[in-house]
C-alpha positions in Angstrom: 94.9 81.5 98.0 98.2 82.1 99.8 99.5 81.6 103.3 99.2 84.7 105.6 102.4 85.1 106.9 103.6 81.9 109.6 99.8 81.1 110.2 97.9 77.7 108.7 95.3 80.7 107.2 94.9 80.2 103.2 93.4 83.5 102.5 92.4 85.4 99.0 94.1 88.3 98.5 91.3 91.0 98.8 90.1 90.8 102.3 86.3 92.1 102.4 85.8 94.7 105.1 82.4 94.5 106.4 82.2 97.7 108.1 79.5 98.7 106.0 77.1 95.9 107.0 74.5 97.0 109.2 75.0 100.5 107.9 74.9 101.7 104.5 74.0 97.7 103.4 71.4 96.2 104.8 70.8 92.6 105.6 69.7 91.8 101.8 72.5 93.8 100.6 75.0 92.3 102.8 73.8 88.6 102.1 74.1 89.5 98.3 77.9 90.9 98.8 78.8 88.0 100.8 77.5 85.2 98.3 79.0 87.0 95.5 82.5 87.3 97.2 82.3 83.5 98.1 81.3 82.5 94.8 84.2 84.7 93.2 86.7 82.4 95.4 87.0 85.4 98.1 87.2 83.7 101.7 88.7 86.8 104.2 86.1 88.8 106.2 87.3 91.6 108.2 84.8 92.8 110.8 85.3 94.2 114.7 82.6 94.0 117.8 82.8 98.2 116.9 81.1 97.7 113.5 78.8 99.8 113.4 78.1 101.5 116.8 78.4 104.9 115.2 75.3 104.4 113.3 71.8 105.9 114.0 70.2 103.1 116.4 73.1 100.7 116.3 74.8 99.9 119.2 78.0 97.6 117.9 78.1 94.1 116.7 75.7 94.7 114.0 78.2 93.6 111.3 79.2 90.8 113.4 75.5 89.7 113.8 74.7 89.8 109.9 77.9 87.6 109.3 76.5 85.0 111.7 73.5 85.3 110.3 74.5 84.5 106.9 77.0 81.6 107.9 73.9 79.7 109.6 72.0 80.1 106.5 74.4 79.4 104.1 76.7 76.7 106.0 79.8 78.0 105.1 81.5 78.3 108.2 84.1 76.4 106.9 84.6 78.0 103.9 85.8 81.6 105.2 88.3 83.2 107.2 86.7 85.4 110.0 88.9 88.4 111.6 87.3 90.3 114.3 88.6 92.8 116.6 88.2 94.1 120.2 89.2 97.1 122.2 87.6 100.0 120.5 83.7 99.1 121.4 82.4 102.0 123.7 80.7 99.2 125.9 83.5 97.2 126.1 86.7 99.4 125.4 90.4 98.6 125.7 93.1 95.6 126.2 92.5 94.5 129.9 92.6 90.7 130.3 88.7 90.8 131.5 87.5 92.8 128.9 89.4 90.5 126.3 87.7 87.5 127.5 84.2 88.7 127.8 84.3 90.6 124.3 85.8 87.3 122.3 82.6 85.7 124.0 80.5 88.3 122.7 82.0 87.8 119.4 81.7 84.1 119.3 77.9 84.7 120.1 76.9 87.2 117.7 78.9 85.2 114.8 77.7 81.7 115.8 81.1 80.0 115.9 83.2 78.4 118.0 86.5 79.9 117.2 87.6 83.1 115.6 90.5 82.5 112.9 92.1 86.0 113.5 91.5 87.9 116.7 92.9 91.6 116.6 93.7 94.2 119.1 91.5 96.8 117.6 94.1 99.8 119.1 96.9 100.0 121.5 95.8 100.4 125.0 98.8 101.9 127.2 96.6 102.0 130.4 97.0 97.9 130.5 100.4 96.2 131.1 101.1 94.6 127.8 101.9 91.1 129.9 98.4 91.3 130.6 97.0 91.9 127.6 99.5 89.4 125.7 98.5 86.8 128.7 94.9 87.0 128.0 95.0 86.8 124.1 97.1 83.7 124.7 94.6 82.2 127.1 92.2 82.3 124.1 94.7 80.7 121.7 95.4 77.8 124.1 91.7 77.3 124.5 91.0 76.9 121.2 88.4 80.1 121.1 91.6 81.9 118.8 93.3 80.5 116.2 95.9 83.6 115.4 96.5 87.0 116.8 97.0 90.3 115.2 97.5 93.8 115.4 95.8 97.1 114.6 96.7 100.7 114.8 99.8 100.5 117.1 102.9 102.2 116.9 105.9 100.5 116.1 107.5 101.1 119.3 104.5 99.3 120.8 104.1 96.6 118.6 107.8 95.7 118.7 107.6 95.9 122.6 104.3 93.6 122.3 106.0 91.0 120.0 109.5 90.9 122.6 106.9 90.1 125.7 105.2 87.4 123.9 108.9 85.7 123.0 109.9 86.4 126.3 107.1 84.7 128.0 106.3 81.9 125.7 103.1 83.8 124.6 101.1 83.4 121.6 102.4 86.7 119.4 100.8 88.7 116.9 101.5 87.3 113.7 99.7 90.1 111.5 99.6 94.1 111.2 96.7 96.1 110.0 97.7 99.4 109.7 96.0 102.5 107.7 97.5 102.2 104.7 96.9 103.2 100.9 98.0 105.5 98.1 97.3 108.7 99.4 98.2 107.7 103.4 101.7 106.3 103.4 104.1 108.0 105.7 102.4 106.7 108.7 102.9 103.1 108.0 106.4 103.1 105.3 108.3 105.4 108.1 108.3 103.3 110.9 105.9 100.1 110.5 106.9 98.8 107.4 110.6 97.7 108.6 109.2 96.4 111.7 106.8 94.1 109.3 109.9 93.4 107.2 112.2 92.5 110.1 109.2 90.1 112.1 107.8 88.8 108.6 104.6 90.2 109.6 101.9 90.0 106.8 100.3 93.4 106.3 96.5 93.7 105.9 95.9 97.3 105.2 92.6 99.1 105.9 91.2 102.1 104.4 92.7 100.6 101.4 90.7 102.6 99.0 91.1 106.3 101.1 87.2 106.2 102.2 86.2 105.6 98.6 88.8 108.5 97.1 90.7 106.1 95.1 87.8 104.9 93.2 88.0 108.1 91.2 84.4 108.9 92.1 85.4 112.3 93.8 86.6 115.0 91.8 87.6 118.8 92.6 84.6 120.7 92.5 81.9 117.9 92.5 79.6 117.7 95.6 77.0 115.3 94.2 77.9 112.2 96.7 75.7 111.7 99.6 78.0 109.1 100.8 78.6 109.3 104.7 82.2 109.1 104.0 82.1 111.7 101.1 83.4 114.6 103.4 86.5 112.3 104.8 87.1 111.3 100.8 87.2 115.0 99.8 89.8 115.9 102.7 92.2 114.2 100.0 91.4 116.4 97.2 94.7 118.8 96.9 97.6 118.7 94.5 98.8 115.6 95.5 95.1 114.0 95.7 94.6 115.1 92.1 97.9 113.7 90.8 97.1 110.1 92.0 93.6 109.9 90.6 95.3 111.3 87.1 97.7 108.4 87.6 95.1 106.0 88.4 92.9 107.1 85.6 95.8 106.8 82.9 96.5 103.2 84.2 92.9 102.1 84.7 92.4 103.4 81.0 95.1 101.3 79.4 94.0 98.2 81.7 90.4 98.5 80.9 90.0 97.9 84.7 88.4 100.5 87.5 90.7 102.5 89.2 89.6 101.1 92.6 91.4 97.7 91.1 94.5 99.5 90.1 94.9 101.2 93.4 94.4 98.0 95.4 96.7 96.1 93.0 99.5 99.0 93.7 98.9 98.2 97.5 99.2 94.2 96.8 102.3 94.7 95.6 103.9 96.7 98.4 106.5 94.7 100.5 104.9 92.3 102.9 101.1 93.2 101.5 99.2 90.1 102.3 95.7 91.0 101.5 94.4 95.0 101.3 90.7 95.3 103.0 88.1 97.3 101.2 84.6 97.0 101.6 81.4 97.1 99.2 77.8 97.8 99.8 76.6 96.2 97.0 77.4 93.7 94.1 78.2 96.5 92.0 81.1 97.8 93.7 82.4 94.5 94.8 83.2 93.9 91.2 86.2 96.3 91.5 87.4 94.7 94.3 87.3 91.2 92.9 89.2 92.3 89.7 92.0 93.5 91.9 92.8 90.0 92.8 94.5 89.0 89.6 95.6 92.3 88.5 99.1 92.2 88.3 100.5 95.8 87.4 103.7 96.5 85.3 107.2 97.9 87.4 106.4 101.2 84.9 102.9 101.6 86.0 103.7 100.8 89.7 106.5 103.5 89.6 103.8 105.7 87.7 101.5 105.7 91.2 104.2 105.7 93.6 106.0 108.6 92.2 102.1 110.3 91.8 101.7 109.7 95.5 105.4 110.7 96.6 
């Protein structure tokens, strides 16, 4: 465990993404994954009110509701750090003060908790003044309903502006950043957001850390056997560069005797300011690879091999 930046949150180095709960992971699988993650020392759950609104028969909040049911059945609220998000649920879009207040209450109710440990702006909302957004978030922090704030899917310019507004007006500020970042998606984060994260000392929690499953090594050129809902998106990476990354991953994983997914996550863990990559598991079999990444320390040569292949 390590402190998450300047917060008082002690977190496991692999954050469990829960966007599959209530979608490709049913209640039994969800509970089994959560039980196994906790038993292995994991304590950091990432969800959102959006999850999984796009799945057939869902309307959003299914992941939060399943986590809440698990927390109550296991009595584990004090053992986990819960991160959830506001702003992308179709029925509650945006970052207006009114929507933030209402969405927070909805998430608290579904999770069955009295506070959220980390509350994200799921994506930027340029239609609302940032002063209004940050004041609404600050209100939640001051009331004790939220411990810390974070930002996801922000440009560097807009994140820097939000931080400046918080500082200028004495409001709670974003304490962590969740960008799209992995071995095959680097430029969007590294070019602009990484220098800001370094300057502001923001811990980084990358989502799609395994590139929709591509970095597990499951997808290969010419293989169309997978029926995973994310298979098409993962196969988009099967270009010349993607194959080079897979080759490097396989070489390192074979030498170290670990799954390729663990190597991909360990590379992320070694990047500057990255606190805990976010990755999901539909079942306990998939979870094993994620957990092994928590203690895997790659050598400088191994890190260079992967970085060069993905450059």
